[in-house]
C-alpha positions in Angstrom: -58.1 -2.3 209.8 -55.7 -0.7 212.3 -52.0 -0.5 211.5 -51.2 -2.8 214.4 -53.6 -5.4 213.1 -52.1 -5.1 209.6 -48.6 -5.6 211.1 -49.7 -8.7 213.0 -51.4 -10.0 209.9 -48.3 -9.5 207.8 -46.2 -11.0 210.5 -48.4 -14.1 210.6 -48.3 -14.4 206.8 -44.5 -14.1 206.9 -44.2 -16.8 209.5 -46.6 -19.0 207.6 -44.7 -18.6 204.3 -41.4 -19.3 206.2 -42.9 -22.5 207.5 -44.2 -23.6 204.1 -40.8 -23.0 202.5 -38.7 -24.7 205.2 -40.8 -27.6 206.2 -39.2 -31.0 205.5 -41.8 -32.2 203.1 -42.5 -31.2 199.5 -45.5 -28.8 199.0 -46.9 -28.3 195.5 -50.1 -26.4 194.8 -51.8 -27.1 191.4 -54.7 -25.5 189.7 -57.4 -27.3 187.7 -55.1 -27.4 184.7 -52.3 -28.9 186.8 -50.3 -25.7 186.6 -47.9 -25.2 189.5 -48.9 -22.3 191.8 -46.6 -23.1 194.8 -43.3 -24.8 194.8 -41.6 -24.9 198.2 -37.9 -25.1 199.2 -38.0 -28.9 199.6 -39.1 -29.3 196.0 -36.5 -26.9 194.8 -33.6 -28.5 196.7 -34.4 -32.0 195.5 -35.4 -31.3 192.0 -32.8 -28.7 191.2 -35.6 -26.5 189.7 -36.1 -23.0 191.0 -39.6 -21.6 191.4 -39.2 -19.2 188.5 -38.7 -22.1 186.2 -41.7 -24.0 187.5 -44.5 -21.6 188.6 -47.2 -21.2 186.0 -46.0 -24.3 184.1 -47.8 -27.6 183.7 -46.5 -30.1 186.1 -46.3 -32.7 183.3 -44.2 -30.3 181.1 -41.8 -29.8 184.0 -41.7 -33.5 184.8 -42.5 -35.4 181.6 -41.6 -38.8 183.3 -44.6 -38.3 185.7 -47.4 -40.5 184.3 -50.1 -38.0 183.5 -53.1 -40.3 183.1 -52.3 -42.1 186.4 -51.7 -38.9 188.3 -54.9 -37.2 187.1 -56.9 -40.3 188.0 -55.4 -40.1 191.6 -56.0 -36.4 191.8 -59.6 -36.3 190.4 -61.3 -37.3 193.7 -59.8 -34.2 195.4 -61.3 -31.9 192.7 -64.6 -33.6 192.3 -65.4 -35.2 195.6 -63.4 -32.9 197.8 -61.7 -35.9 199.4 -58.0 -36.6 199.9 -56.1 -39.1 197.9 -52.9 -41.0 198.9 -50.1 -42.8 197.2 -47.4 -45.0 198.9 -44.0 -46.1 197.8 -45.2 -49.7 197.7 -47.7 -48.8 195.0 -45.3 -46.6 193.1 -41.7 -46.0 194.5 -41.7 -42.3 193.7 -43.7 -39.6 192.0 -40.6 -37.5 191.2 -37.3 -39.2 190.5 -35.2 -37.3 193.1 -31.7 -38.4 194.2 -31.2 -39.5 197.8 -28.3 -38.4 199.9 -29.0 -39.5 203.4 -26.0 -41.4 204.9 -28.1 -44.0 206.7 -29.7 -45.1 203.4 -26.8 -44.1 201.1 -27.3 -47.3 199.0 -30.7 -46.0 197.8 -30.7 -45.1 194.1 -33.5 -42.6 194.6 -35.8 -41.1 197.1 -38.8 -43.3 198.0 -41.9 -41.2 198.4 -45.4 -41.2 199.9 -47.8 -38.5 198.9 -51.1 -37.0 199.9 -53.3 -34.9 197.6 -55.7 -32.6 199.5 -58.4 -30.3 198.1 -58.1 -26.6 198.6 -61.5 -24.8 198.8 -62.0 -21.2 197.7 -64.4 -18.7 199.3 -67.3 -20.3 197.4 -66.5 -23.7 199.0 -65.4 -25.0 195.6 -62.1 -26.8 194.9 -60.1 -24.7 192.6 -56.7 -26.0 193.6 -55.2 -29.1 195.2 -52.1 -29.4 197.4 -49.7 -32.2 196.8 -47.7 -33.1 199.9 -44.6 -35.2 199.3 -42.9 -37.2 202.1 -39.4 -38.7 201.9 -39.8 -42.3 203.3 -36.5 -43.7 202.0 -35.3 -44.9 205.4 -38.6 -46.7 206.1 -38.7 -48.2 202.6 -35.1 -49.4 202.6 -35.5 -50.9 206.0 -38.6 -52.9 204.9 -37.1 -54.0 201.6 -34.0 -55.2 203.5 -36.1 -57.0 206.0 -38.1 -58.7 203.3 -35.0 -59.7 201.4 -33.5 -61.2 204.6 -36.7 -63.1 205.3 -36.7 -64.5 201.8 -33.1 -65.6 202.1 -33.9 -67.3 205.4 -36.9 -69.0 203.9 -34.7 -70.2 201.0 -32.2 -71.5 203.5 -34.9 -73.4 205.3 -36.0 -75.3 202.2 -32.8 -75.6 200.1 -30.3 -78.4 200.4 -26.9 -76.8 200.8 -24.8 -79.3 198.8 -27.1 -79.7 195.7 -29.1 -76.4 195.8 -32.2 -78.6 195.2 -35.1 -78.6 197.6 -34.5 -80.5 200.9 -36.5 -83.5 201.8 -38.9 -81.6 204.1 -39.9 -79.0 201.6 -40.0 -81.4 198.7 -42.4 -83.7 200.6 -44.7 -80.7 201.2 -44.7 -80.1 197.4 -45.5 -83.7 196.8 -48.4 -83.4 199.2 -49.7 -80.4 197.2 -49.4 -82.4 193.9 -51.3 -85.3 195.5 -54.2 -83.0 196.5 -54.2 -81.4 193.1 -54.6 -84.8 191.4 -57.3 -85.8 193.9 -59.3 -82.7 192.8 -58.5 -82.2 189.1 -57.0 -85.5 188.0 -54.1 -83.9 186.2 -51.4 -86.5 185.4 -48.4 -86.4 187.7 -45.4 -88.7 187.8 -42.8 -89.3 190.5 -39.2 -90.3 189.8 -36.8 -91.6 192.5 -33.2 -92.3 191.6 -29.8 -92.8 193.2 -26.2 -93.1 192.2 -25.0 -96.6 191.5 -22.1 -97.8 193.7 -21.8 -94.5 195.4 -20.1 -96.0 198.5 -17.3 -97.2 196.2 -16.8 -93.6 194.9 -16.5 -92.3 198.5 -14.2 -95.2 199.6 -11.9 -94.9 196.5 -11.8 -91.1 195.9 -12.8 -89.6 199.3 -15.9 -87.8 200.4 -15.0 -84.5 198.8 -15.0 -86.1 195.4 -18.3 -87.8 196.4 -19.7 -84.4 197.1 -18.5 -83.2 193.7 -20.3 -86.2 192.0 -23.5 -85.3 193.8 -23.2 -81.7 192.7 -22.6 -82.7 189.1 -25.6 -85.0 189.0 -27.7 -82.3 190.6 -26.7 -79.9 187.8 -27.6 -82.5 185.2 -31.0 -82.8 186.8 -31.6 -79.0 186.8 -30.7 -78.8 183.2 -33.1 -81.5 182.2 -36.1 -80.3 184.3 -38.8 -77.9 183.2 -39.6 -74.9 185.4 -42.8 -76.6 186.6 -41.0 -79.7 187.8 -40.0 -80.0 191.4 -36.7 -81.7 192.3 -35.1 -82.5 195.7 -32.4 -84.4 197.5 -34.2 -87.2 199.3 -31.2 -88.2 201.4 -27.5 -89.2 200.8 -27.2 -90.0 197.1 -30.9 -90.4 196.5 -32.9 -87.8 194.5 -36.6 -87.3 193.7 -38.4 -85.4 190.9 -42.1 -84.5 190.6 -43.0 -84.2 186.9 -46.2 -82.1 186.8 -48.7 -82.7 184.0 -46.7 -85.8 182.9 -47.9 -89.4 182.6 -45.8 -92.5 183.1 -44.5 -92.7 179.5 -43.4 -89.1 179.7 -41.8 -89.8 183.0 -39.9 -92.8 181.6 -38.7 -90.6 178.7 -37.4 -88.0 181.1 -35.8 -90.7 183.2 -33.9 -92.2 180.2 -32.8 -88.8 179.0 -31.4 -88.0 182.5 -29.8 -91.4 182.8 -28.0 -91.1 179.4 -26.8 -87.6 180.3 -25.3 -88.8 183.6 -23.7 -91.8 182.0 -21.9 -89.6 179.5 -20.9 -87.0 182.1 -17.1 -86.8 182.8 -16.3 -85.8 186.4 -12.8 -84.6 186.9 -11.0 -85.5 190.1 -7.4 -86.8 190.3 -8.7 -89.2 187.7 -11.7 -89.0 185.4 -14.7 -90.5 187.1 -17.9 -91.7 185.4 -21.0 -92.8 187.3 -24.4 -94.1 186.5 -27.8 -93.8 188.1 -30.8 -96.1 188.5 -34.3 -94.8 188.4 -37.9 -95.7 189.4 -40.9 -94.1 187.7 -44.4 -94.1 189.1 -47.5 -92.2 187.8 -50.0 -91.2 190.4 -53.4 -93.1 190.0 -56.5 -93.8 192.0 -55.1 -96.9 193.7 -52.4 -94.8 195.5 -54.0 -93.7 198.7 -51.4 -91.2 200.0 -47.9 -89.7 199.3 -46.1 -92.4 201.3 -47.5 -95.1 199.1 -46.6 -93.1 196.0 -43.0 -92.8 197.2 -42.9 -96.5 198.1 -44.1 -97.5 194.6 -41.4 -95.3 192.9 -38.8 -96.7 195.3 -39.8 -100.2 194.5 -39.3 -99.4 190.8 -35.9 -97.9 191.6 -34.8 -101.1 193.4 -36.1 -103.2 190.6 -33.7 -101.2 188.3 -30.9 -102.0 190.7 -31.7 -105.7 190.9 -31.7 -106.0 187.2 -28.1 -104.6 186.9 -28.4 -100.9 187.5 -28.0 -98.0 185.1 -31.6 -98.3 183.9 -35.2 -97.0 184.5 -38.2 -99.0 185.6 -41.9 -98.1 185.6 -44.2 -99.2 188.3 
């Protein structure tokens, strides 16, 4: 080879190595035993580990927090099938726990990473090494996480009653429809309770609407504390509430209603003066004679008004 050719070759190699060292992605070459054969500047800068402390070492000894079994399973297709493999931050937020310093996403606790594992063929067309390419995708990840959180908050706002933090009527009715369909298919017991606050207008007229709001909030909290996680409660309108008791028959519904009624009756609500209120409740278990959710609500409401007509502060089954 002529000296000029050698000089050009060396220049090309120098440029190539300069690119590999300064490119804004991590480059790691590993042999079949996962020993590090190349460690570029990106990896050094973000890990704080110089090449002389990494080259020739097992990747899993240098980074013991990297799950070895999982990583080998991802890398094996590159060695055996000569095909590339990929990981995304949504599958695993990072391979290497690197700090993140970008000002735009300064709130990130670490660098979110995507990665590609590609096979490197030798002169015999065999894969003796793989190249791990690491991408910093923190800006993209944080943007998507923020958007998802915002959408979730907006969804919550669209279905939550502001005063009580229970479900609003629209969302609660959609849940009732789902329970009705579930009963129609599986015949799992389900009981609906409707209740309202006795003489609530008197509370507002005597103490003012802000105290009335406090009363509604206190009763909502009593309801939350009596419910199970599988139950669904909502504010039906004004001072009227509703609860879907899943996998519960009428007797279980009446027991729940009485427990809630006693709790509210014994609750002290502090305003300028101590206030006590009571509630009246109607209980209706879903059965084959109820043709739709509106009939179900109507039956529970009829039981509620029967409680009121009998003197209030009581529960009635329908």
